[in-house]
A tleap script that builds the chain and sets N, CA, C and O, in Angstrom:
source leaprc.protein.ff14SB
mol = sequence {
  NMET SER PHE LYS ASN PRO GLU GLN ALA ASN
  ILE PHE ARG TYR LEU GLN GLU ALA LYS THR
  ILE ALA VAL VAL GLY LEU SER ASN LYS PRO
  GLU ARG THR SER TYR GLN ILE ALA GLN LEU
  LEU GLN GLU HIE GLY TYR ARG ILE ILE PRO
  VAL ASN PRO VAL LEU ALA GLY GLU GLU VAL
  LEU GLY GLU THR VAL VAL ALA GLN LEU THR
  ASP ILE ASN GLU PRO ILE ASP ILE VAL ASP
  ILE PHE ARG ARG SER GLU PHE LEU PRO GLU
  VAL ALA VAL ASP PHE LEU LYS THR ASP ALA
  LYS VAL PHE TRP ALA GLN LEU GLY ILE GLU
  ASN GLU GLU ALA ALA GLU MET LEU GLN ALA
  ALA GLY ARG ASN ASP ILE VAL MET ASP ARG
  CYS ILE LYS ILE GLU LEU ALA LYS MET GLU
  CGLN
}
set mol.1.N position { 87.819 84.309 100.364 }
set mol.1.CA position { 88.513 84.758 99.166 }
set mol.1.C position { 89.783 83.923 98.988 }
set mol.1.O position { 90.560 83.769 99.930 }
set mol.2.N position { 89.992 83.394 97.803 }
set mol.2.CA position { 91.145 82.542 97.575 }
set mol.2.C position { 92.348 83.304 97.024 }
set mol.2.O position { 93.444 82.748 96.951 }
set mol.3.N position { 92.160 84.573 96.634 }
set mol.3.CA position { 93.279 85.371 96.145 }
set mol.3.C position { 94.314 85.553 97.248 }
set mol.3.O position { 93.963 85.801 98.401 }
set mol.4.N position { 95.587 85.428 96.890 }
set mol.4.CA position { 96.672 85.658 97.849 }
set mol.4.C position { 97.632 86.686 97.245 }
set mol.4.O position { 97.982 86.611 96.068 }
set mol.5.N position { 98.043 87.630 98.062 }
set mol.5.CA position { 99.005 88.633 97.612 }
set mol.5.C position { 100.362 87.989 97.343 }
set mol.5.O position { 100.669 86.925 97.880 }
set mol.6.N position { 101.171 88.640 96.508 }
set mol.6.CA position { 102.521 88.138 96.246 }
set mol.6.C position { 103.370 88.169 97.519 }
set mol.6.O position { 103.019 88.809 98.510 }
set mol.7.N position { 104.484 87.464 97.459 }
set mol.7.CA position { 105.460 87.497 98.562 }
set mol.7.C position { 105.918 88.946 98.776 }
set mol.7.O position { 105.916 89.753 97.846 }
set mol.8.N position { 106.304 89.256 99.997 }
set mol.8.CA position { 106.758 90.610 100.336 }
set mol.8.C position { 107.886 91.068 99.419 }
set mol.8.O position { 107.905 92.228 99.009 }
set mol.9.N position { 108.816 90.193 99.091 }
set mol.9.CA position { 109.940 90.561 98.222 }
set mol.9.C position { 109.446 91.033 96.850 }
set mol.9.O position { 110.025 91.951 96.269 }
set mol.10.N position { 108.394 90.421 96.337 }
set mol.10.CA position { 107.842 90.835 95.046 }
set mol.10.C position { 107.173 92.200 95.144 }
set mol.10.O position { 107.282 93.022 94.234 }
set mol.11.N position { 106.478 92.434 96.261 }
set mol.11.CA position { 105.843 93.739 96.464 }
set mol.11.C position { 106.921 94.830 96.492 }
set mol.11.O position { 106.756 95.885 95.879 }
set mol.12.N position { 108.020 94.574 97.203 }
set mol.12.CA position { 109.126 95.537 97.232 }
set mol.12.C position { 109.703 95.732 95.832 }
set mol.12.O position { 110.026 96.858 95.453 }
set mol.13.N position { 109.837 94.661 95.063 }
set mol.13.CA position { 110.382 94.741 93.701 }
set mol.13.C position { 109.490 95.621 92.830 }
set mol.13.O position { 109.985 96.446 92.063 }
set mol.14.N position { 108.166 95.443 92.950 }
set mol.14.CA position { 107.241 96.290 92.181 }
set mol.14.C position { 107.528 97.767 92.463 }
set mol.14.O position { 107.615 98.580 91.542 }
set mol.15.N position { 107.671 98.097 93.732 }
set mol.15.CA position { 107.886 99.491 94.128 }
set mol.15.C position { 109.266 99.995 93.709 }
set mol.15.O position { 109.410 101.162 93.344 }
set mol.16.N position { 110.274 99.136 93.756 }
set mol.16.CA position { 111.627 99.533 93.373 }
set mol.16.C position { 111.744 99.757 91.873 }
set mol.16.O position { 112.462 100.656 91.434 }
set mol.17.N position { 111.050 98.954 91.090 }
set mol.17.CA position { 111.160 99.043 89.633 }
set mol.17.C position { 110.241 100.094 89.028 }
set mol.17.O position { 110.474 100.543 87.905 }
set mol.18.N position { 109.205 100.492 89.748 }
set mol.18.CA position { 108.206 101.416 89.210 }
set mol.18.C position { 108.748 102.834 89.070 }
set mol.18.O position { 109.541 103.307 89.884 }
set mol.19.N position { 108.291 103.492 88.008 }
set mol.19.CA position { 108.577 104.903 87.808 }
set mol.19.C position { 107.268 105.690 87.679 }
set mol.19.O position { 107.160 106.813 88.173 }
set mol.20.N position { 106.279 105.094 87.012 }
set mol.20.CA position { 105.009 105.766 86.746 }
set mol.20.C position { 103.867 104.995 87.391 }
set mol.20.O position { 103.723 103.788 87.197 }
set mol.21.N position { 103.056 105.717 88.162 }
set mol.21.CA position { 101.925 105.103 88.858 }
set mol.21.C position { 100.646 105.857 88.489 }
set mol.21.O position { 100.515 107.054 88.748 }
set mol.22.N position { 99.714 105.134 87.882 }
set mol.22.CA position { 98.392 105.699 87.598 }
set mol.22.C position { 97.568 105.560 88.872 }
set mol.22.O position { 97.476 104.473 89.441 }
set mol.23.N position { 96.976 106.649 89.314 }
set mol.23.CA position { 96.187 106.646 90.547 }
set mol.23.C position { 94.712 106.761 90.176 }
set mol.23.O position { 94.218 107.848 89.874 }
set mol.24.N position { 94.019 105.627 90.202 }
set mol.24.CA position { 92.605 105.570 89.812 }
set mol.24.C position { 91.738 105.986 90.995 }
set mol.24.O position { 91.819 105.409 92.079 }
set mol.25.N position { 90.910 107.000 90.763 }
set mol.25.CA position { 90.049 107.497 91.841 }
set mol.25.C position { 90.709 108.604 92.641 }
set mol.25.O position { 90.280 108.905 93.755 }
set mol.26.N position { 91.757 109.217 92.080 }
set mol.26.CA position { 92.438 110.299 92.783 }
set mol.26.C position { 91.487 111.477 92.977 }
set mol.26.O position { 90.837 111.933 92.036 }
set mol.27.N position { 91.421 111.950 94.192 }
set mol.27.CA position { 90.586 113.104 94.533 }
set mol.27.C position { 91.410 114.386 94.429 }
set mol.27.O position { 92.634 114.356 94.552 }
set mol.28.N position { 90.733 115.508 94.201 }
set mol.28.CA position { 91.417 116.802 94.216 }
set mol.28.C position { 91.319 117.463 95.587 }
set mol.28.O position { 91.684 118.628 95.746 }
set mol.29.N position { 90.825 116.720 96.575 }
set mol.29.CA position { 90.681 117.242 97.938 }
set mol.29.C position { 91.870 116.785 98.790 }
set mol.29.O position { 92.049 115.586 99.000 }
set mol.30.N position { 92.690 117.733 99.285 }
set mol.30.CA position { 93.891 117.372 100.056 }
set mol.30.C position { 93.626 116.521 101.298 }
set mol.30.O position { 94.524 115.821 101.766 }
set mol.31.N position { 92.403 116.573 101.838 }
set mol.31.CA position { 92.123 115.774 103.044 }
set mol.31.C position { 91.835 114.307 102.709 }
set mol.31.O position { 91.755 113.483 103.619 }
set mol.32.N position { 91.682 113.968 101.459 }
set mol.32.CA position { 91.376 112.600 101.051 }
set mol.32.C position { 92.633 111.737 101.006 }
set mol.32.O position { 93.711 112.204 100.638 }
set mol.33.N position { 92.479 110.483 101.383 }
set mol.33.CA position { 93.606 109.549 101.403 }
set mol.33.C position { 94.253 109.422 100.028 }
set mol.33.O position { 95.480 109.396 99.924 }
set mol.34.N position { 93.446 109.342 98.974 }
set mol.34.CA position { 94.015 109.180 97.631 }
set mol.34.C position { 94.948 110.346 97.283 }
set mol.34.O position { 96.002 110.134 96.684 }
set mol.35.N position { 94.575 111.549 97.646 }
set mol.35.CA position { 95.393 112.736 97.390 }
set mol.35.C position { 96.697 112.651 98.194 }
set mol.35.O position { 97.784 112.885 97.665 }
set mol.36.N position { 96.564 112.312 99.478 }
set mol.36.CA position { 97.739 112.247 100.356 }
set mol.36.C position { 98.721 111.172 99.896 }
set mol.36.O position { 99.933 111.387 99.911 }
set mol.37.N position { 98.198 110.013 99.487 }
set mol.37.CA position { 99.077 108.931 99.015 }
set mol.37.C position { 99.749 109.332 97.702 }
set mol.37.O position { 100.943 109.092 97.522 }
set mol.38.N position { 98.994 109.941 96.785 }
set mol.38.CA position { 99.574 110.373 95.509 }
set mol.38.C position { 100.681 111.400 95.746 }
set mol.38.O position { 101.720 111.362 95.088 }
set mol.39.N position { 100.456 112.308 96.678 }
set mol.39.CA position { 101.468 113.308 97.020 }
set mol.39.C position { 102.719 112.620 97.586 }
set mol.39.O position { 103.843 112.984 97.242 }
set mol.40.N position { 102.516 111.643 98.440 }
set mol.40.CA position { 103.633 110.885 99.006 }
set mol.40.C position { 104.399 110.149 97.900 }
set mol.40.O position { 105.629 110.096 97.922 }
set mol.41.N position { 103.673 109.587 96.942 }
set mol.41.CA position { 104.329 108.896 95.827 }
set mol.41.C position { 105.224 109.872 95.057 }
set mol.41.O position { 106.345 109.531 94.679 }
set mol.42.N position { 104.720 111.085 94.830 }
set mol.42.CA position { 105.539 112.100 94.160 }
set mol.42.C position { 106.788 112.417 94.982 }
set mol.42.O position { 107.876 112.566 94.427 }
set mol.43.N position { 106.631 112.520 96.302 }
set mol.43.CA position { 107.768 112.809 97.178 }
set mol.43.C position { 108.810 111.695 97.123 }
set mol.43.O position { 109.994 111.932 97.363 }
set mol.44.N position { 108.366 110.481 96.805 }
set mol.44.CA position { 109.282 109.343 96.678 }
set mol.44.C position { 109.851 109.223 95.258 }
set mol.44.O position { 110.553 108.262 94.944 }
set mol.45.N position { 109.544 110.205 94.409 }
set mol.45.CA position { 110.134 110.235 93.076 }
set mol.45.C position { 109.330 109.573 91.971 }
set mol.45.O position { 109.794 109.489 90.834 }
set mol.46.N position { 108.134 109.103 92.287 }
set mol.46.CA position { 107.304 108.487 91.257 }
set mol.46.C position { 106.569 109.571 90.465 }
set mol.46.O position { 106.222 110.621 91.006 }
set mol.47.N position { 106.340 109.305 89.194 }
set mol.47.CA position { 105.448 110.155 88.391 }
set mol.47.C position { 104.054 109.590 88.570 }
set mol.47.O position { 103.837 108.392 88.389 }
set mol.48.N position { 103.114 110.440 88.922 }
set mol.48.CA position { 101.727 109.968 89.052 }
set mol.48.C position { 100.912 110.463 87.862 }
set mol.48.O position { 101.158 111.541 87.321 }
set mol.49.N position { 99.937 109.646 87.470 }
set mol.49.CA position { 98.978 110.042 86.459 }
set mol.49.C position { 97.593 109.896 87.099 }
set mol.49.O position { 97.130 108.777 87.323 }
set mol.50.N position { 96.936 111.012 87.391 }
set mol.50.CA position { 95.604 110.949 88.006 }
set mol.50.C position { 94.563 110.414 87.016 }
set mol.50.O position { 94.531 110.820 85.854 }
set mol.51.N position { 93.711 109.496 87.495 }
set mol.51.CA position { 92.632 108.938 86.673 }
set mol.51.C position { 91.326 109.141 87.429 }
set mol.51.O position { 91.102 108.547 88.484 }
set mol.52.N position { 90.457 110.001 86.864 }
set mol.52.CA position { 89.170 110.276 87.485 }
set mol.52.C position { 88.282 110.951 86.442 }
set mol.52.O position { 88.530 112.102 86.081 }
set mol.53.N position { 87.251 110.258 85.951 }
set mol.53.CA position { 86.416 110.836 84.892 }
set mol.53.C position { 85.747 112.151 85.273 }
set mol.53.O position { 85.486 112.984 84.405 }
set mol.54.N position { 85.467 112.348 86.549 }
set mol.54.CA position { 84.809 113.584 86.998 }
set mol.54.C position { 85.760 114.784 86.895 }
set mol.54.O position { 85.321 115.911 86.665 }
set mol.55.N position { 87.057 114.535 87.067 }
set mol.55.CA position { 88.047 115.619 87.071 }
set mol.55.C position { 88.867 115.684 85.786 }
set mol.55.O position { 89.810 116.471 85.708 }
set mol.56.N position { 88.535 114.879 84.780 }
set mol.56.CA position { 89.325 114.810 83.542 }
set mol.56.C position { 89.566 116.198 82.960 }
set mol.56.O position { 88.653 117.013 82.840 }
set mol.57.N position { 90.834 116.440 82.601 }
set mol.57.CA position { 91.227 117.727 82.034 }
set mol.57.C position { 91.716 118.720 83.067 }
set mol.57.O position { 92.426 119.667 82.729 }
set mol.58.N position { 91.346 118.517 84.326 }
set mol.58.CA position { 91.815 119.396 85.393 }
set mol.58.C position { 93.227 118.978 85.802 }
set mol.58.O position { 93.747 117.960 85.344 }
set mol.59.N position { 93.831 119.779 86.670 }
set mol.59.CA position { 95.144 119.447 87.187 }
set mol.59.C position { 95.042 119.114 88.667 }
set mol.59.O position { 94.408 119.839 89.433 }
set mol.60.N position { 95.673 118.010 89.064 }
set mol.60.CA position { 95.758 117.634 90.470 }
set mol.60.C position { 97.226 117.298 90.737 }
set mol.60.O position { 97.825 116.494 90.022 }
set mol.61.N position { 97.788 117.906 91.750 }
set mol.61.CA position { 99.195 117.698 92.120 }
set mol.61.C position { 100.126 117.941 90.933 }
set mol.61.O position { 101.141 117.263 90.771 }
set mol.62.N position { 99.755 118.932 90.099 }
set mol.62.CA position { 100.599 119.315 88.974 }
set mol.62.C position { 100.511 118.404 87.759 }
set mol.62.O position { 101.261 118.582 86.799 }
set mol.63.N position { 99.615 117.441 87.787 }
set mol.63.CA position { 99.450 116.507 86.668 }
set mol.63.C position { 98.040 116.622 86.106 }
set mol.63.O position { 97.087 116.827 86.857 }
set mol.64.N position { 97.903 116.492 84.800 }
set mol.64.CA position { 96.592 116.549 84.157 }
set mol.64.C position { 95.851 115.234 84.374 }
set mol.64.O position { 96.396 114.152 84.155 }
set mol.65.N position { 94.611 115.349 84.804 }
set mol.65.CA position { 93.784 114.178 85.084 }
set mol.65.C position { 93.231 113.621 83.768 }
set mol.65.O position { 92.765 114.374 82.912 }
set mol.66.N position { 93.289 112.283 83.617 }
set mol.66.CA position { 92.663 111.608 82.477 }
set mol.66.C position { 91.397 110.914 82.967 }
set mol.66.O position { 91.247 110.631 84.156 }
set mol.67.N position { 90.492 110.645 82.034 }
set mol.67.CA position { 89.204 110.050 82.400 }
set mol.67.C position { 89.317 108.574 82.736 }
set mol.67.O position { 88.646 108.090 83.648 }
set mol.68.N position { 90.175 107.842 81.995 }
set mol.68.CA position { 90.284 106.399 82.239 }
set mol.68.C position { 91.689 105.911 81.896 }
set mol.68.O position { 92.455 106.602 81.224 }
set mol.69.N position { 92.009 104.728 82.361 }
set mol.69.CA position { 93.340 104.157 82.151 }
set mol.69.C position { 93.724 104.117 80.684 }
set mol.69.O position { 94.878 104.364 80.332 }
set mol.70.N position { 92.757 103.807 79.823 }
set mol.70.CA position { 93.058 103.670 78.400 }
set mol.70.C position { 93.390 105.012 77.741 }
set mol.70.O position { 93.795 105.034 76.579 }
set mol.71.N position { 93.230 106.116 78.445 }
set mol.71.CA position { 93.609 107.436 77.922 }
set mol.71.C position { 95.097 107.725 78.136 }
set mol.71.O position { 95.600 108.740 77.655 }
set mol.72.N position { 95.794 106.862 78.838 }
set mol.72.CA position { 97.214 107.073 79.138 }
set mol.72.C position { 98.046 106.499 77.988 }
set mol.72.O position { 97.924 105.325 77.637 }
set mol.73.N position { 98.895 107.358 77.411 }
set mol.73.CA position { 99.685 106.960 76.241 }
set mol.73.C position { 101.156 106.750 76.566 }
set mol.73.O position { 102.023 107.033 75.739 }
set mol.74.N position { 101.435 106.267 77.733 }
set mol.74.CA position { 102.822 105.973 78.114 }
set mol.74.C position { 102.820 104.754 79.023 }
set mol.74.O position { 101.775 104.385 79.560 }
set mol.75.N position { 103.975 104.124 79.203 }
set mol.75.CA position { 104.012 102.917 80.046 }
set mol.75.C position { 103.583 103.206 81.483 }
set mol.75.O position { 103.956 104.222 82.070 }
set mol.76.N position { 102.795 102.295 82.029 }
set mol.76.CA position { 102.322 102.394 83.412 }
set mol.76.C position { 102.934 101.230 84.187 }
set mol.76.O position { 102.786 100.072 83.795 }
set mol.77.N position { 103.613 101.535 85.276 }
set mol.77.CA position { 104.217 100.472 86.080 }
set mol.77.C position { 103.226 99.902 87.089 }
set mol.77.O position { 103.103 98.685 87.230 }
set mol.78.N position { 102.522 100.788 87.788 }
set mol.78.CA position { 101.557 100.353 88.806 }
set mol.78.C position { 100.267 101.141 88.608 }
set mol.78.O position { 100.294 102.348 88.367 }
set mol.79.N position { 99.146 100.447 88.713 }
set mol.79.CA position { 97.846 101.105 88.748 }
set mol.79.C position { 97.378 101.000 90.200 }
set mol.79.O position { 96.999 99.924 90.663 }
set mol.80.N position { 97.408 102.119 90.906 }
set mol.80.CA position { 97.041 102.185 92.323 }
set mol.80.C position { 95.578 102.630 92.405 }
set mol.80.O position { 95.235 103.729 91.969 }
set mol.81.N position { 94.723 101.778 92.963 }
set mol.81.CA position { 93.282 101.968 92.870 }
set mol.81.C position { 92.649 102.403 94.188 }
set mol.81.O position { 92.793 101.747 95.220 }
set mol.82.N position { 91.949 103.523 94.118 }
set mol.82.CA position { 91.166 104.058 95.235 }
set mol.82.C position { 89.693 104.088 94.819 }
set mol.82.O position { 89.081 105.154 94.752 }
set mol.83.N position { 89.145 102.931 94.547 }
set mol.83.CA position { 87.715 102.802 94.236 }
set mol.83.C position { 87.185 101.691 95.121 }
set mol.83.O position { 87.951 100.836 95.566 }
set mol.84.N position { 85.890 101.689 95.383 }
set mol.84.CA position { 85.315 100.644 96.223 }
set mol.84.C position { 85.483 99.274 95.563 }
set mol.84.O position { 85.578 99.156 94.342 }
set mol.85.N position { 85.517 98.261 96.400 }
set mol.85.CA position { 85.766 96.886 95.942 }
set mol.85.C position { 84.865 96.460 94.792 }
set mol.85.O position { 85.320 95.771 93.880 }
set mol.86.N position { 83.594 96.858 94.816 }
set mol.86.CA position { 82.674 96.411 93.764 }
set mol.86.C position { 83.030 96.985 92.392 }
set mol.86.O position { 82.536 96.494 91.377 }
set mol.87.N position { 83.877 98.014 92.343 }
set mol.87.CA position { 84.280 98.596 91.060 }
set mol.87.C position { 85.571 97.981 90.505 }
set mol.87.O position { 85.981 98.318 89.395 }
set mol.88.N position { 86.213 97.088 91.259 }
set mol.88.CA position { 87.477 96.517 90.788 }
set mol.88.C position { 87.349 95.738 89.477 }
set mol.88.O position { 88.244 95.847 88.639 }
set mol.89.N position { 86.281 94.954 89.250 }
set mol.89.CA position { 86.186 94.276 87.947 }
set mol.89.C position { 86.178 95.270 86.776 }
set mol.89.O position { 86.788 95.012 85.738 }
set mol.90.N position { 85.501 96.380 86.941 }
set mol.90.CA position { 85.469 97.426 85.911 }
set mol.90.C position { 86.875 97.987 85.669 }
set mol.90.O position { 87.271 98.205 84.524 }
set mol.91.N position { 87.619 98.218 86.743 }
set mol.91.CA position { 88.992 98.719 86.618 }
set mol.91.C position { 89.870 97.638 85.973 }
set mol.91.O position { 90.746 97.948 85.165 }
set mol.92.N position { 89.634 96.380 86.329 }
set mol.92.CA position { 90.412 95.273 85.752 }
set mol.92.C position { 90.221 95.194 84.241 }
set mol.92.O position { 91.177 94.938 83.510 }
set mol.93.N position { 88.998 95.411 83.770 }
set mol.93.CA position { 88.729 95.398 82.322 }
set mol.93.C position { 89.583 96.469 81.637 }
set mol.93.O position { 90.215 96.197 80.616 }
set mol.94.N position { 89.603 97.677 82.189 }
set mol.94.CA position { 90.431 98.748 81.613 }
set mol.94.C position { 91.918 98.418 81.725 }
set mol.94.O position { 92.683 98.660 80.791 }
set mol.95.N position { 92.321 97.871 82.860 }
set mol.95.CA position { 93.718 97.490 83.082 }
set mol.95.C position { 94.192 96.542 81.983 }
set mol.95.O position { 95.303 96.678 81.470 }
set mol.96.N position { 93.344 95.587 81.629 }
set mol.96.CA position { 93.708 94.591 80.613 }
set mol.96.C position { 93.859 95.198 79.218 }
set mol.96.O position { 94.450 94.577 78.334 }
set mol.97.N position { 93.336 96.393 79.018 }
set mol.97.CA position { 93.465 97.075 77.727 }
set mol.97.C position { 94.745 97.906 77.653 }
set mol.97.O position { 95.008 98.557 76.642 }
set mol.98.N position { 95.536 97.885 78.718 }
set mol.98.CA position { 96.778 98.663 78.775 }
set mol.98.C position { 97.970 97.717 78.907 }
set mol.98.O position { 97.814 96.501 79.009 }
set mol.99.N position { 99.160 98.309 78.902 }
set mol.99.CA position { 100.376 97.524 79.140 }
set mol.99.C position { 100.831 97.648 80.598 }
set mol.99.O position { 101.971 97.320 80.925 }
set mol.100.N position { 99.935 98.122 81.470 }
set mol.100.CA position { 100.283 98.313 82.886 }
set mol.100.C position { 100.791 96.998 83.480 }
set mol.100.O position { 100.325 95.915 83.123 }
set mol.101.N position { 101.741 97.118 84.380 }
set mol.101.CA position { 102.381 95.925 84.936 }
set mol.101.C position { 101.710 95.391 86.197 }
set mol.101.O position { 101.480 94.187 86.312 }
set mol.102.N position { 101.392 96.278 87.147 }
set mol.102.CA position { 100.900 95.841 88.459 }
set mol.102.C position { 99.534 96.452 88.756 }
set mol.102.O position { 99.345 97.663 88.639 }
set mol.103.N position { 98.597 95.612 89.136 }
set mol.103.CA position { 97.244 96.014 89.555 }
set mol.103.C position { 97.274 96.059 91.073 }
set mol.103.O position { 97.448 95.024 91.716 }
set mol.104.N position { 97.105 97.246 91.660 }
set mol.104.CA position { 97.250 97.407 93.118 }
set mol.104.C position { 96.006 98.064 93.694 }
set mol.104.O position { 95.728 99.227 93.402 }
set mol.105.N position { 95.263 97.339 94.503 }
set mol.105.CA position { 94.085 97.879 95.183 }
set mol.105.C position { 94.467 98.228 96.615 }
set mol.105.O position { 95.033 97.405 97.334 }
set mol.106.N position { 94.156 99.443 97.019 }
set mol.106.CA position { 94.554 99.951 98.332 }
set mol.106.C position { 93.936 99.165 99.497 }
set mol.106.O position { 93.077 98.305 99.302 }
set mol.107.N position { 94.386 99.480 100.688 }
set mol.107.CA position { 93.956 98.838 101.924 }
set mol.107.C position { 92.433 98.825 102.025 }
set mol.107.O position { 91.784 99.855 101.845 }
set mol.108.N position { 91.877 97.667 102.312 }
set mol.108.CA position { 90.437 97.525 102.463 }
set mol.108.C position { 89.705 97.271 101.154 }
set mol.108.O position { 88.483 97.127 101.141 }
set mol.109.N position { 90.450 97.216 100.052 }
set mol.109.CA position { 89.829 97.036 98.734 }
set mol.109.C position { 90.311 95.719 98.124 }
set mol.109.O position { 91.505 95.516 97.902 }
set mol.110.N position { 89.352 94.831 97.860 }
set mol.110.CA position { 89.689 93.565 97.204 }
set mol.110.C position { 88.448 93.003 96.536 }
set mol.110.O position { 87.320 93.279 96.944 }
set mol.111.N position { 88.682 92.200 95.488 }
set mol.111.CA position { 87.568 91.638 94.746 }
set mol.111.C position { 88.050 90.390 94.014 }
set mol.111.O position { 88.912 90.462 93.138 }
set mol.112.N position { 87.486 89.258 94.381 }
set mol.112.CA position { 87.885 87.970 93.807 }
set mol.112.C position { 87.623 87.914 92.294 }
set mol.112.O position { 88.441 87.385 91.542 }
set mol.113.N position { 86.503 88.450 91.860 }
set mol.113.CA position { 86.169 88.431 90.428 }
set mol.113.C position { 87.243 89.159 89.608 }
set mol.113.O position { 87.660 88.679 88.554 }
set mol.114.N position { 87.680 90.308 90.099 }
set mol.114.CA position { 88.726 91.072 89.407 }
set mol.114.C position { 90.025 90.271 89.357 }
set mol.114.O position { 90.681 90.218 88.318 }
set mol.115.N position { 90.397 89.649 90.473 }
set mol.115.CA position { 91.624 88.839 90.518 }
set mol.115.C position { 91.544 87.690 89.522 }
set mol.115.O position { 92.501 87.432 88.792 }
set mol.116.N position { 90.409 87.000 89.488 }
set mol.116.CA position { 90.242 85.870 88.567 }
set mol.116.C position { 90.320 86.333 87.114 }
set mol.116.O position { 90.918 85.658 86.276 }
set mol.117.N position { 89.721 87.476 86.819 }
set mol.117.CA position { 89.740 88.026 85.469 }
set mol.117.C position { 91.180 88.321 85.030 }
set mol.117.O position { 91.579 87.979 83.917 }
set mol.118.N position { 91.942 88.948 85.904 }
set mol.118.CA position { 93.330 89.297 85.605 }
set mol.118.C position { 94.185 88.041 85.444 }
set mol.118.O position { 94.980 87.936 84.510 }
set mol.119.N position { 94.014 87.093 86.362 }
set mol.119.CA position { 94.802 85.856 86.305 }
set mol.119.C position { 94.475 85.056 85.053 }
set mol.119.O position { 95.373 84.474 84.443 }
set mol.120.N position { 93.204 85.015 84.658 }
set mol.120.CA position { 92.796 84.283 83.451 }
set mol.120.C position { 93.454 84.881 82.207 }
set mol.120.O position { 93.683 84.183 81.220 }
set mol.121.N position { 93.755 86.178 82.265 }
set mol.121.CA position { 94.408 86.860 81.146 }
set mol.121.C position { 95.931 86.789 81.253 }
set mol.121.O position { 96.643 87.385 80.444 }
set mol.122.N position { 96.432 86.056 82.259 }
set mol.122.CA position { 97.869 85.906 82.440 }
set mol.122.C position { 98.538 87.083 83.126 }
set mol.122.O position { 99.762 87.214 83.095 }
set mol.123.N position { 97.741 87.933 83.742 }
set mol.123.CA position { 98.295 89.099 84.444 }
set mol.123.C position { 98.273 88.773 85.938 }
set mol.123.O position { 97.243 88.905 86.598 }
set mol.124.N position { 99.416 88.349 86.455 }
set mol.124.CA position { 99.476 87.829 87.824 }
set mol.124.C position { 100.120 88.776 88.830 }
set mol.124.O position { 100.246 88.437 90.007 }
set mol.125.N position { 100.525 89.948 88.382 }
set mol.125.CA position { 101.118 90.913 89.306 }
set mol.125.C position { 99.986 91.747 89.900 }
set mol.125.O position { 99.672 92.842 89.433 }
set mol.126.N position { 99.386 91.180 90.953 }
set mol.126.CA position { 98.187 91.754 91.569 }
set mol.126.C position { 98.434 91.903 93.071 }
set mol.126.O position { 98.895 90.972 93.731 }
set mol.127.N position { 98.124 93.072 93.593 }
set mol.127.CA position { 98.209 93.324 95.033 }
set mol.127.C position { 96.856 93.893 95.442 }
set mol.127.O position { 96.360 94.828 94.814 }
set mol.128.N position { 96.262 93.337 96.483 }
set mol.128.CA position { 94.985 93.858 96.979 }
set mol.128.C position { 95.024 94.004 98.490 }
set mol.128.O position { 95.734 93.278 99.186 }
set mol.129.N position { 94.241 94.962 98.983 }
set mol.129.CA position { 94.113 95.186 100.418 }
set mol.129.C position { 95.465 95.477 101.065 }
set mol.129.O position { 95.747 95.025 102.175 }
set mol.130.N position { 96.296 96.240 100.351 }
set mol.130.CA position { 97.593 96.653 100.894 }
set mol.130.C position { 97.786 98.133 100.586 }
set mol.130.O position { 97.478 98.595 99.487 }
set mol.131.N position { 98.296 98.863 101.560 }
set mol.131.CA position { 98.543 100.295 101.394 }
set mol.131.C position { 99.946 100.524 100.856 }
set mol.131.O position { 100.928 100.079 101.450 }
set mol.132.N position { 100.034 101.208 99.746 }
set mol.132.CA position { 101.323 101.463 99.115 }
set mol.132.C position { 102.222 102.303 100.038 }
set mol.132.O position { 103.442 102.133 100.032 }
set mol.133.N position { 101.626 103.204 100.827 }
set mol.133.CA position { 102.399 104.026 101.775 }
set mol.133.C position { 103.045 103.137 102.844 }
set mol.133.O position { 104.219 103.311 103.172 }
set mol.134.N position { 102.282 102.194 103.382 }
set mol.134.CA position { 102.808 101.274 104.400 }
set mol.134.C position { 103.920 100.417 103.808 }
set mol.134.O position { 104.939 100.176 104.456 }
set mol.135.N position { 103.719 99.953 102.565 }
set mol.135.CA position { 104.727 99.108 101.918 }
set mol.135.C position { 106.014 99.901 101.651 }
set mol.135.O position { 107.111 99.362 101.799 }
set mol.136.N position { 105.890 101.155 101.264 }
set mol.136.CA position { 107.076 101.995 101.072 }
set mol.136.C position { 107.826 102.175 102.389 }
set mol.136.O position { 109.056 102.122 102.423 }
set mol.137.N position { 107.077 102.389 103.475 }
set mol.137.CA position { 107.702 102.573 104.788 }
set mol.137.C position { 108.428 101.290 105.215 }
set mol.137.O position { 109.527 101.355 105.766 }
set mol.138.N position { 107.819 100.128 104.962 }
set mol.138.CA position { 108.474 98.848 105.290 }
set mol.138.C position { 109.773 98.698 104.509 }
set mol.138.O position { 110.782 98.231 105.039 }
set mol.139.N position { 109.734 99.097 103.255 }
set mol.139.CA position { 110.884 98.942 102.380 }
set mol.139.C position { 112.050 99.808 102.847 }
set mol.139.O position { 113.213 99.462 102.637 }
set mol.140.N position { 111.731 100.934 103.481 }
set mol.140.CA position { 112.776 101.862 103.931 }
set mol.140.C position { 113.371 101.487 105.281 }
set mol.140.O position { 114.347 102.101 105.712 }
set mol.141.N position { 112.815 100.510 105.944 }
set mol.141.CA position { 113.315 100.120 107.280 }
set mol.141.C position { 114.652 99.424 107.177 }
set mol.141.O position { 115.221 99.028 108.194 }
savepdb mol mol.pdb
quit
């Protein structure tokens, strides 16, 4: 894979500047990593917007779930993705239809096709295979 993550300073900047994080693939099950990370993001003061077509209209962590990124009618700073790697191109297509700033695929999730699609559209703020919780902890050291 030829995709390379941004410098650490840029990753920290993304997290420092962000206020709203769309969590794609957020589960309503507290034992799931996506739920735990979203809860941690709230504890760090971020507003989360759950994105999950199966749970659309329900409430998770006090926020109403939307079916897809394009259903969000407010600025999105980071799109934090908890979907398998093969679904990243699909998420990238939706991402490009929004004004979201940062495309962030969680630890173990990466896809060259999605990165190329985003870069070809001039959207270069891409993080893959990195855990937002770990990055927040590094930033606090």
